[in-house]
C-alpha positions as CSV (number, residue, x, y, z in Angstrom):
1,M,-11.5,-21.0,2.1
2,L,-11.9,-21.9,5.7
3,A,-14.9,-19.5,6.0
4,D,-16.8,-21.5,3.4
5,F,-15.9,-24.7,4.9
6,L,-17.0,-23.7,8.4
7,Y,-20.3,-22.0,7.0
8,E,-21.2,-25.5,5.5
9,F,-21.7,-26.8,9.1
10,K,-24.2,-24.1,10.1
11,D,-27.0,-26.7,10.3
12,Y,-25.0,-28.5,13.0
13,F,-23.9,-25.5,14.9
14,F,-25.8,-22.2,14.5
15,G,-22.7,-20.1,15.5
16,F,-21.0,-20.9,12.1
17,N,-23.6,-18.6,10.5
18,V,-21.5,-15.6,11.3
19,F,-19.2,-16.6,8.7
20,R,-21.5,-15.3,5.9
21,Y,-21.0,-11.7,7.3
22,I,-18.3,-9.6,5.6
23,T,-17.5,-7.8,8.9
24,V,-16.6,-11.1,10.6
25,R,-14.4,-12.4,7.9
26,A,-12.7,-9.0,7.5
27,S,-12.0,-8.8,11.4
28,L,-10.7,-12.3,11.3
29,G,-8.4,-11.5,8.5
30,A,-7.0,-8.6,10.2
31,I,-6.5,-10.6,13.5
32,T,-5.0,-13.6,11.6
33,A,-2.6,-11.3,9.6
34,L,-1.7,-9.5,12.8
35,F,-0.8,-12.8,14.8
36,I,1.0,-14.4,11.8
37,A,3.1,-11.3,11.5
38,M,4.0,-11.2,15.3
39,F,4.5,-15.0,15.7
40,F,6.5,-15.5,12.5
41,G,8.3,-12.1,12.6
42,P,11.2,-13.2,14.9
43,M,11.8,-16.3,12.9
44,I,12.1,-14.5,9.7
45,I,14.3,-11.9,11.4
46,R,16.6,-14.5,12.6
47,L,16.7,-16.1,9.3
48,L,17.5,-12.7,7.6
49,R,20.4,-12.1,10.2
50,R,21.7,-15.5,9.7
51,Y,22.2,-15.1,5.9
52,Q,23.4,-11.4,6.6
53,I,20.6,-9.9,4.5
54,G,21.2,-6.4,6.0
55,E,20.5,-3.0,4.7
56,E,23.0,-0.7,3.2
57,I,22.6,3.0,4.2
58,R,23.5,5.7,1.7
59,I,26.4,7.8,3.0
60,E,24.8,11.0,1.6
61,G,21.7,10.5,3.9
62,P,21.4,11.7,7.5
63,Q,24.4,10.8,9.6
64,S,22.1,9.4,12.4
65,H,21.1,6.6,9.9
66,L,24.7,5.2,9.6
67,S,24.0,3.1,12.9
68,K,21.2,1.2,11.0
69,K,23.6,-0.4,8.5
70,G,23.3,-4.2,8.7
71,T,19.7,-4.1,10.0
72,P,17.8,-7.1,8.4
73,T,16.0,-5.9,5.3
74,M,13.5,-7.8,2.9
75,G,11.1,-7.9,6.1
76,G,8.3,-7.3,3.6
77,L,8.1,-11.2,3.6
78,I,6.5,-10.9,6.9
79,I,3.7,-8.9,5.5
80,L,3.3,-10.9,2.4
81,L,3.2,-14.3,4.5
82,S,0.6,-12.6,6.8
83,V,-1.6,-11.4,3.9
84,V,-1.6,-14.6,1.9
85,V,-2.6,-16.9,4.8
86,A,-5.3,-14.5,6.0
87,T,-6.8,-14.0,2.4
88,L,-6.7,-17.8,1.7
89,L,-8.4,-18.4,4.9
90,W,-11.1,-15.7,5.0
91,G,-11.3,-14.4,1.4
92,N,-13.4,-15.5,-1.4
93,L,-11.0,-16.4,-4.0
94,T,-13.5,-16.7,-6.8
95,N,-14.1,-12.9,-6.5
96,M,-12.7,-10.9,-9.3
97,Y,-12.0,-7.9,-7.1
98,L,-10.0,-9.9,-4.6
99,L,-8.1,-11.9,-7.4
100,L,-7.0,-8.6,-9.1
101,I,-5.6,-7.0,-5.9
102,F,-4.2,-10.1,-4.7
103,F,-2.4,-10.6,-8.0
104,A,-0.9,-7.0,-8.0
105,T,0.3,-7.3,-4.4
106,L,2.2,-10.6,-4.8
107,T,3.5,-9.7,-8.3
108,M,5.0,-6.3,-7.2
109,G,6.2,-8.1,-3.9
110,L,8.2,-10.5,-6.2
111,V,9.7,-7.6,-8.2
112,G,10.7,-6.0,-4.8
113,F,12.1,-9.3,-3.5
114,V,14.2,-9.6,-6.7
115,D,15.5,-6.0,-6.1
116,D,16.3,-6.6,-2.3
117,Y,18.0,-9.9,-3.2
118,L,20.2,-8.3,-5.7
119,K,21.3,-5.4,-3.3
120,A,21.5,-7.3,-0.1
121,V,22.7,-10.8,-1.2
122,Q,24.4,-10.2,-4.6
123,K,25.6,-6.8,-3.3
124,M,24.6,-4.9,-6.4
125,K,24.5,-1.5,-5.2
126,K,21.6,-0.3,-7.4
127,G,19.6,-3.6,-7.2
128,L,17.2,-4.2,-10.0
129,I,17.5,-1.7,-12.7
130,G,14.9,0.9,-12.7
131,R,13.5,0.3,-16.0
132,Y,12.8,-3.4,-15.2
133,K,10.9,-2.3,-12.1
134,L,9.1,0.2,-14.4
135,I,8.3,-2.7,-16.8
136,G,6.8,-4.8,-14.0
137,Q,4.7,-2.0,-12.7
138,I,3.4,-1.0,-16.2
139,S,2.6,-4.8,-17.1
140,V,0.7,-5.3,-13.9
141,G,-1.1,-1.9,-14.3
142,A,-2.0,-2.8,-17.9
143,L,-3.2,-6.3,-17.0
144,I,-5.5,-4.9,-14.3
145,A,-6.7,-2.1,-16.4
146,S,-7.5,-4.5,-19.3
147,V,-9.5,-6.8,-17.0
148,I,-11.6,-3.9,-15.7
149,Y,-12.1,-2.5,-19.2
150,F,-13.1,-5.6,-20.9
151,H,-14.5,-8.1,-18.2
152,P,-18.3,-8.3,-17.8
153,V,-17.9,-8.0,-14.0
154,F,-17.3,-4.4,-14.4
155,T,-20.1,-3.7,-17.0
156,G,-21.2,0.0,-16.8
157,L,-18.1,1.1,-14.9
158,H,-15.4,0.1,-17.1
159,S,-13.7,3.3,-17.6
160,N,-15.4,5.4,-14.9
161,T,-14.0,7.1,-11.8
162,S,-15.7,9.2,-9.3
163,V,-14.9,12.8,-8.2
164,P,-14.7,13.5,-4.5
165,F,-16.7,16.4,-3.0
166,F,-19.1,16.4,-5.9
167,K,-22.4,14.5,-5.7
168,N,-22.8,11.7,-8.2
169,L,-20.2,13.2,-10.5
170,E,-18.0,10.6,-12.5
171,I,-15.5,10.9,-15.4
172,D,-15.6,8.4,-18.2
173,F,-11.9,8.2,-19.4
174,Q,-12.9,5.8,-22.2
175,V,-9.6,4.6,-24.0
176,F,-7.5,6.9,-21.6
177,Y,-8.6,4.6,-18.8
178,I,-5.8,2.2,-19.3
179,P,-2.9,4.6,-19.2
180,L,-4.6,6.2,-16.1
181,V,-4.7,2.9,-14.3
182,I,-1.0,2.2,-15.1
183,F,0.0,5.8,-13.9
184,V,-2.0,5.3,-10.6
185,L,-0.6,1.8,-9.8
186,T,3.0,2.9,-10.7
187,G,2.8,6.1,-8.9
188,A,1.4,4.5,-5.8
189,S,3.9,1.7,-5.4
190,N,6.8,4.3,-6.0
191,A,5.3,6.7,-3.6
192,V,5.2,4.0,-0.6
193,N,8.7,2.9,-1.7
194,L,10.0,6.5,-1.4
195,T,8.3,6.9,1.9
196,D,10.0,3.9,3.4
197,G,12.9,5.9,4.9
198,L,12.2,6.0,8.7
199,D,11.4,3.3,11.3
200,G,7.8,2.7,11.1
201,L,6.8,5.4,8.7
202,A,5.5,3.5,5.7
203,A,4.1,0.6,7.7
204,G,2.0,3.0,10.0
205,L,0.9,5.2,7.1
206,S,-0.1,2.1,5.1
207,A,-2.2,0.6,8.0
208,V,-4.1,3.9,8.2
209,A,-4.8,4.0,4.4
210,F,-5.8,0.3,4.2
211,M,-8.3,0.7,6.9
212,A,-9.8,3.7,5.2
213,F,-10.2,1.9,1.9
214,G,-11.4,-1.2,3.7
215,A,-14.4,1.0,5.1
216,I,-15.0,2.3,1.7
217,A,-15.0,-1.1,0.1
218,Y,-17.5,-2.2,2.5
219,V,-20.1,0.7,1.9
220,S,-19.4,0.5,-1.9
221,S,-20.5,-3.1,-1.8
222,N,-23.9,-2.3,0.0
223,V,-26.5,-1.1,-2.4
224,N,-28.3,0.9,0.3
225,M,-25.2,2.5,2.0
226,S,-23.8,3.3,-1.4
227,D,-27.1,4.9,-2.4
228,Y,-27.3,7.0,0.9
229,L,-23.7,8.1,0.6
230,N,-24.0,8.9,-3.0
231,I,-21.1,6.8,-4.0
232,I,-20.8,4.2,-6.8
233,Y,-22.3,0.9,-6.0
234,L,-19.9,-1.9,-6.7
235,P,-21.3,-5.4,-6.2
236,G,-18.5,-7.9,-5.1
237,S,-16.2,-5.2,-3.7
238,Q,-16.8,-6.4,-0.1
239,E,-13.9,-8.9,-0.6
240,I,-11.5,-5.9,-0.8
241,T,-12.6,-5.0,2.7
242,V,-11.2,-8.5,3.7
243,F,-8.0,-7.9,1.9
244,C,-7.5,-4.4,3.1
245,L,-8.0,-5.4,6.7
246,A,-5.6,-8.2,6.3
247,L,-3.1,-5.7,5.0
248,F,-3.9,-3.5,8.0
249,G,-3.3,-6.5,10.5
250,A,-0.1,-7.4,8.7
251,S,1.2,-3.8,8.7
252,I,0.4,-3.4,12.4
253,G,2.1,-6.8,13.1
254,F,5.1,-5.6,11.1
255,L,5.1,-2.4,12.8
256,W,5.8,-4.3,16.1
257,Y,9.2,-5.0,14.9
258,N,9.7,-2.2,12.6
259,S,9.1,0.6,15.1
260,Y,12.0,2.7,16.4
261,P,14.7,1.4,16.6
262,A,13.8,-1.1,13.8
263,E,14.7,-4.7,14.2
264,V,13.8,-5.2,10.5
265,F,13.2,-3.1,7.4
266,M,10.4,-4.0,5.0
267,G,12.7,-3.3,1.9
268,D,11.2,-3.2,-1.6
269,T,9.7,-6.4,-1.0
270,G,7.1,-4.8,1.3
271,S,7.0,-1.3,0.0
272,L,6.3,-2.1,-3.6
273,A,3.9,-4.6,-2.6
274,L,2.0,-2.2,-0.1
275,G,2.0,0.5,-2.7
276,S,0.7,-1.7,-5.6
277,A,-2.1,-2.8,-3.2
278,L,-3.0,0.7,-2.2
279,G,-3.1,1.9,-5.9
280,T,-5.1,-1.2,-6.9
281,A,-7.5,-0.7,-4.1
282,A,-8.2,2.9,-5.2
283,I,-8.5,1.7,-9.0
284,L,-11.0,-1.1,-8.2
285,L,-13.1,1.2,-5.8
286,K,-13.1,3.9,-8.5
287,K,-11.5,6.2,-5.9
288,E,-8.3,7.2,-7.9
289,F,-8.7,10.7,-7.1
290,L,-9.5,10.1,-3.5
291,L,-6.2,8.2,-3.2
292,L,-4.7,11.8,-3.6
293,L,-6.2,12.6,-0.1
294,I,-5.9,9.2,1.6
295,G,-2.4,8.8,0.6
296,G,-1.6,12.3,1.0
297,I,1.6,11.8,2.8
298,F,2.9,9.4,0.1
299,I,2.0,11.8,-2.5
300,A,3.9,14.6,-0.8
301,E,7.0,12.5,-0.5
302,V,6.9,12.0,-4.4
303,V,6.2,15.7,-5.0
304,S,9.1,16.7,-2.8
305,V,11.4,14.5,-4.7
306,I,10.3,15.8,-8.0
307,I,10.5,19.4,-6.9
308,Q,14.0,18.8,-5.5
309,T,15.4,17.0,-8.5
310,T,13.7,19.6,-11.1
311,W,15.0,22.7,-9.2
312,F,18.3,21.3,-8.7
313,K,18.9,20.5,-12.5
314,Y,17.2,23.9,-13.3
315,T,19.5,26.1,-11.2
316,K,22.6,23.9,-12.1
317,K,22.0,24.6,-15.7
318,R,21.2,28.2,-15.2
319,Y,23.7,29.2,-12.5
320,G,26.3,26.5,-12.8
321,E,25.6,25.4,-9.3
322,G,22.6,23.1,-8.2
323,R,20.5,24.6,-5.4
324,R,18.0,22.7,-3.2
325,V,14.4,23.6,-2.0
326,F,14.5,21.0,0.9
327,R,17.6,20.0,2.9
328,M,17.1,16.6,1.6
329,A,14.3,14.7,-0.3
330,P,12.2,12.8,0.2
331,F,11.1,15.5,2.6
332,H,10.9,13.2,5.9
333,H,14.7,13.7,5.8
334,H,14.3,17.4,5.5
335,F,12.6,17.6,9.0
336,E,15.3,15.2,10.3
337,L,18.1,17.5,9.2
338,K,16.2,20.3,10.7
339,G,16.5,18.7,14.2
340,W,13.4,16.9,14.6
341,P,13.9,13.5,16.2
342,E,13.3,10.5,13.9
343,T,10.4,9.3,16.1
344,K,8.7,12.8,16.1
345,V,8.7,13.0,12.5
346,V,7.1,9.5,12.2
347,V,4.3,10.1,14.7
348,R,3.5,13.6,13.3
349,F,3.3,12.0,9.8
350,W,1.0,9.3,11.2
351,I,-1.2,12.0,12.8
352,I,-1.5,13.8,9.4
353,G,-2.3,10.5,7.7
354,I,-5.2,9.7,10.1
355,L,-6.5,13.3,9.8
356,L,-6.5,12.7,5.9
357,A,-8.1,9.5,6.2
358,L,-10.8,10.9,8.2
359,L,-11.3,13.8,5.7
360,S,-11.7,11.5,3.1
361,L,-14.9,10.2,4.8
362,S,-16.2,13.7,4.6
363,T,-16.3,13.5,0.8
364,F,-19.2,11.2,0.9
365,K,-22.9,12.3,1.1
366,T,-21.8,15.7,-0.5
367,Q,-24.9,17.7,-1.6
């Protein structure tokens, strides 16, 4: 870790003292990830174009999206590269919190990479079979849950989670905690995956969510701040701040090339990795319920698909003809089909995401 190496020379140059501060390392992590994404982004995009790794557009989707066919996909590699380098430079790799979220992000990024490869390179329309993705998500969730449940680092908090808007209210799920973690991680990774349908939508919302969780991790690791704000004190969780801000920087850097009209799509490589990181951050910070608020848009996208699918099947069985609640699901397409320009949908969803993130901060210090 570069920060540790530089800190060793503090006696020779007093300025190196700053590397013991989490705020400095987290800021450097964000800046490093941002610049790596912006610098290596064009190289990766050219490489994807050279090997014709392009997006296939669903014919049943909005007609305006047909022009996006062939746009390079698998751009999540830009995000993963940025996060890995920033974390290796500025994170403490002996920290259990960091190791778990790092593992979850890279593992699901690999699963997404296989899916993108099968679709874009092998031309397998459905990519990785759904149950194989689910096996990957469940396996990662089960491993993380088991470490939290049994590892001494989490003593006293093994199966607890906090409830927002209530002072010092925690729920101990006991043996049901492992299924809960699996559900949260699987749901979060799929939610971001479903949201990744418009240029810049998933990347922008992810940046907002990671900034919020980075702030929560910072105050959770400080005994005085956590006590004042009536939140669970989690010694060691400051390293999640470094990782979340690195993801923030990587998402913003990727957004430079993913904003409308997108030069590259993140694909499942990026969306599954980001969703897994988001879910793991909520799990490690004991803020699983708060994820419903911070990731409100992601949750709404999933709910819209569930409602659409359930209602269509029910009406088809009852009336012989399937009916829809939304013009198309996930519901960002619903607004497109109502006539909203793609950029307007994205920016308005960003605004809602920012408001939800700010609202989440109001859940602290509840009396």
